[in-house]
C-alpha positions as CSV (number, residue, x, y, z in Angstrom):
1,M,-27.1,34.4,-16.9
2,R,-30.2,36.5,-16.0
3,L,-32.6,37.5,-18.8
4,K,-34.6,40.7,-18.5
5,K,-38.3,40.7,-18.6
6,N,-40.3,42.1,-21.6
7,N,-37.5,41.4,-24.0
8,V,-37.3,39.0,-26.9
9,Y,-34.1,36.9,-27.2
10,I,-33.1,35.0,-30.3
11,V,-30.6,32.2,-30.0
12,R,-28.9,31.1,-33.2
13,V,-27.1,27.8,-33.3
14,P,-24.9,27.2,-36.4
15,N,-25.5,23.9,-38.2
16,Q,-22.0,22.7,-37.3
17,V,-22.7,23.2,-33.6
18,Q,-26.0,21.5,-33.8
19,E,-24.4,18.5,-35.6
20,L,-21.7,18.3,-32.8
21,L,-24.3,18.4,-30.0
22,S,-26.3,15.7,-31.8
23,D,-23.2,13.5,-32.3
24,L,-22.5,13.8,-28.6
25,Y,-26.1,13.1,-27.7
26,I,-26.3,16.3,-25.8
27,V,-29.4,17.3,-27.8
28,S,-31.8,14.9,-29.5
29,E,-34.2,15.4,-32.4
30,G,-36.0,18.6,-32.2
31,F,-33.1,20.2,-30.3
32,Q,-34.3,18.6,-27.0
33,F,-31.6,18.7,-24.3
34,T,-30.5,15.4,-22.8
35,P,-28.8,15.8,-19.4
36,G,-27.5,12.2,-19.0
37,I,-24.7,10.3,-20.8
38,D,-25.8,8.2,-23.8
39,K,-24.4,4.7,-23.5
40,S,-23.5,4.6,-27.2
41,I,-20.7,7.0,-26.7
42,V,-19.1,5.3,-23.7
43,K,-19.1,1.7,-24.9
44,T,-15.4,1.1,-24.6
45,N,-12.8,2.1,-21.9
46,C,-11.1,4.5,-24.3
47,C,-14.4,6.3,-24.9
48,R,-15.1,6.4,-21.1
49,R,-11.6,7.8,-20.5
50,A,-12.2,10.4,-23.2
51,Y,-15.6,11.4,-21.8
52,L,-14.2,11.9,-18.3
53,R,-11.3,13.9,-19.8
54,G,-13.7,16.2,-21.5
55,A,-15.9,16.6,-18.4
56,F,-12.9,17.4,-16.3
57,L,-11.6,20.0,-18.8
58,A,-15.1,21.6,-19.0
59,G,-15.8,21.9,-15.3
60,G,-13.2,20.1,-13.2
61,S,-10.6,21.1,-10.6
62,V,-8.3,19.6,-7.9
63,N,-7.5,21.4,-4.7
64,N,-4.0,22.1,-3.5
65,P,-2.7,18.8,-2.1
66,E,-0.7,20.8,0.5
67,G,-4.1,21.5,2.2
68,S,-5.7,19.5,5.0
69,S,-7.5,17.1,2.6
70,Y,-7.5,15.9,-1.0
71,H,-10.4,16.8,-3.3
72,L,-11.1,16.5,-7.0
73,E,-14.5,17.7,-8.4
74,I,-16.4,18.3,-11.6
75,A,-19.3,20.8,-11.6
76,S,-22.5,20.0,-13.4
77,M,-25.8,21.8,-13.6
78,Y,-27.9,18.6,-13.7
79,E,-28.2,15.8,-11.1
80,E,-28.8,13.2,-13.8
81,H,-25.5,14.1,-15.5
82,C,-23.6,14.2,-12.2
83,Q,-24.9,10.7,-11.2
84,A,-24.1,9.4,-14.7
85,L,-20.5,10.8,-14.3
86,C,-20.2,8.9,-11.0
87,Q,-21.4,5.7,-12.6
88,L,-18.9,6.1,-15.4
89,A,-16.0,6.9,-13.1
90,N,-16.9,4.0,-10.8
91,R,-16.4,1.6,-13.7
92,F,-12.8,2.3,-12.8
93,D,-13.4,1.8,-9.0
94,L,-12.8,5.5,-8.2
95,N,-15.5,5.7,-5.4
96,A,-16.8,8.9,-7.0
97,R,-19.9,10.6,-5.4
98,C,-22.4,13.3,-6.2
99,I,-23.5,16.2,-4.0
100,E,-25.9,19.1,-4.5
101,R,-24.7,22.6,-4.1
102,K,-26.4,26.0,-4.5
103,K,-25.6,26.3,-8.2
104,G,-26.0,22.7,-9.3
105,F,-24.4,19.4,-8.5
106,V,-20.8,18.3,-8.0
107,F,-19.1,15.0,-8.8
108,Y,-16.2,14.5,-6.4
109,I,-13.4,12.2,-5.3
110,K,-11.7,12.5,-1.9
111,E,-9.0,9.9,-1.5
112,G,-5.5,10.7,-2.7
113,E,-4.9,7.4,-4.4
114,R,-8.2,7.6,-6.3
115,I,-7.5,11.1,-7.4
116,I,-4.1,9.9,-8.8
117,E,-5.9,7.1,-10.6
118,F,-8.4,9.5,-12.1
119,L,-5.7,11.8,-13.4
120,S,-4.0,8.8,-14.9
121,I,-7.2,7.6,-16.5
122,I,-7.8,11.0,-18.2
123,G,-4.1,11.2,-19.3
124,A,-3.2,14.2,-17.1
125,H,0.3,12.7,-16.4
126,Q,2.1,15.9,-15.6
127,A,-0.5,17.0,-13.2
128,L,-0.5,13.5,-11.7
129,L,3.3,13.7,-11.1
130,R,3.1,17.1,-9.5
131,F,0.2,15.9,-7.3
132,E,2.0,12.8,-6.3
133,D,5.3,14.6,-5.4
134,V,3.4,17.0,-3.1
135,R,1.4,14.1,-1.6
136,I,4.5,12.0,-0.9
137,M,6.2,15.0,0.8
138,K,3.1,15.7,2.8
139,D,2.7,12.1,3.9
140,M,6.4,12.0,4.9
141,R,6.1,15.1,7.0
142,N,3.0,13.7,8.6
143,S,4.8,10.4,9.4
144,V,7.7,12.2,10.9
145,N,5.4,14.3,13.0
146,R,3.6,11.2,14.2
147,I,6.9,9.6,15.1
148,V,8.1,12.7,16.9
149,N,4.8,13.0,18.8
150,C,4.9,9.3,19.8
151,E,8.5,9.6,21.0
152,T,7.7,12.7,22.9
153,A,4.7,11.0,24.5
154,N,6.9,8.0,25.4
155,L,9.6,10.3,26.8
156,N,7.1,12.2,28.9
157,K,5.7,8.9,30.2
158,T,9.2,7.7,31.1
159,I,10.1,10.9,32.8
160,G,6.8,11.0,34.8
161,A,7.3,7.4,35.9
162,A,10.9,8.1,36.9
163,V,9.9,11.2,39.0
164,R,7.3,9.1,40.8
165,Q,9.7,6.3,41.4
166,I,12.5,8.5,42.7
167,D,10.0,10.3,45.0
168,N,9.0,6.9,46.4
169,I,12.7,5.8,46.8
170,R,13.5,9.1,48.6
171,L,10.6,8.5,51.0
172,I,11.8,4.9,51.8
173,E,15.3,6.2,52.2
174,R,14.2,8.9,54.6
175,E,11.8,6.8,56.7
176,V,13.4,3.3,56.9
177,G,16.6,3.5,54.9
178,L,17.4,1.8,51.6
179,E,19.5,-0.8,53.5
180,S,16.2,-2.2,54.8
181,L,15.2,-3.2,51.2
182,P,16.0,-6.7,49.8
183,E,19.2,-6.6,47.7
184,K,17.3,-6.7,44.3
185,L,15.1,-3.8,45.2
186,R,17.9,-1.8,46.7
187,E,20.0,-2.3,43.6
188,V,17.3,-1.1,41.2
189,A,16.5,1.8,43.6
190,E,20.1,3.0,43.6
191,I,20.4,2.9,39.8
192,R,17.0,4.7,39.3
193,V,18.1,7.5,41.6
194,K,21.5,7.9,39.9
195,H,20.0,7.6,36.3
196,P,16.5,9.1,36.3
197,D,16.6,9.5,32.5
198,L,17.0,5.8,31.7
199,N,14.1,3.7,30.4
200,L,13.3,0.3,31.9
201,K,15.4,-1.6,29.4
202,E,18.4,0.6,30.1
203,V,18.0,0.2,33.8
204,G,17.7,-3.6,33.4
205,D,21.0,-3.6,31.4
206,M,22.8,-2.0,34.3
207,L,21.6,-4.5,36.9
208,K,23.5,-7.6,37.8
209,G,22.9,-10.4,35.3
210,S,20.9,-8.0,33.1
211,V,17.2,-8.0,34.0
212,S,14.3,-7.7,31.5
213,K,12.0,-4.7,31.2
214,S,9.2,-6.7,32.9
215,G,11.6,-7.7,35.7
216,V,12.7,-4.1,36.3
217,N,9.0,-3.0,36.2
218,H,8.1,-5.7,38.8
219,R,10.8,-4.5,41.2
220,L,9.9,-0.8,40.8
221,R,6.2,-1.7,41.5
222,K,7.3,-3.4,44.7
223,I,9.1,-0.2,45.7
224,D,5.9,1.8,44.9
225,E,3.9,-0.5,47.1
226,L,6.4,-0.1,50.0
227,A,6.2,3.7,49.7
228,D,2.4,3.5,49.7
229,K,2.5,1.5,52.9
230,I,4.8,4.0,54.6
231,R,2.4,6.8,53.6
232,N,-0.5,4.8,55.0
233,G,1.4,4.2,58.3
234,A,1.7,0.4,57.8
235,A,4.6,-1.5,59.1
236,I,7.3,-2.5,56.6
237,R,8.6,-6.0,56.7
């Protein structure tokens, strides 16, 4: 609030309000403002919970958990009060912090689990349940997306490797013929050409005696080496 110059302002504080402010140690004798938190009103856990509840009701908010990050904050005009709030909240291991902004200071908590714990501490159980429901759905969607991305990356890797291997097999077939290959290499080459979409395990299952992934990979590397020799003009033995 901005006050105009050259005016006289009178602030009247009713006795009941003054008594309340004194009981809460917001003002001291002589109506001196006290920005911190007096220890005498937060001696027990229930008193600490009540103070945090009041502070949140007075200046707190939680961002929409559907967003990119979780964030709970309580605005305060005074750094001393903001730091005292952090100390009070951290008695419950909430990892609260204080930051300065243009119009004062902000107590904040970033982690989803800690925000849920804070809401539980102040008794905001309905808000806690709504926040938790959204958070669970969001985490599930993120997990599904990570799995899909991982599977897509693995599929792309498998396809890329298969294309390279088939190109090498075609080169060998064209230059020296697949019959020139040892039986084990010829067998894996024929299966790879017929089934380019199979991964190494699936290729191994189709080979005689069922070969492991590492065994299939070893044979395909041998084919790659032979193709490289042909490209470099080396003799194939």
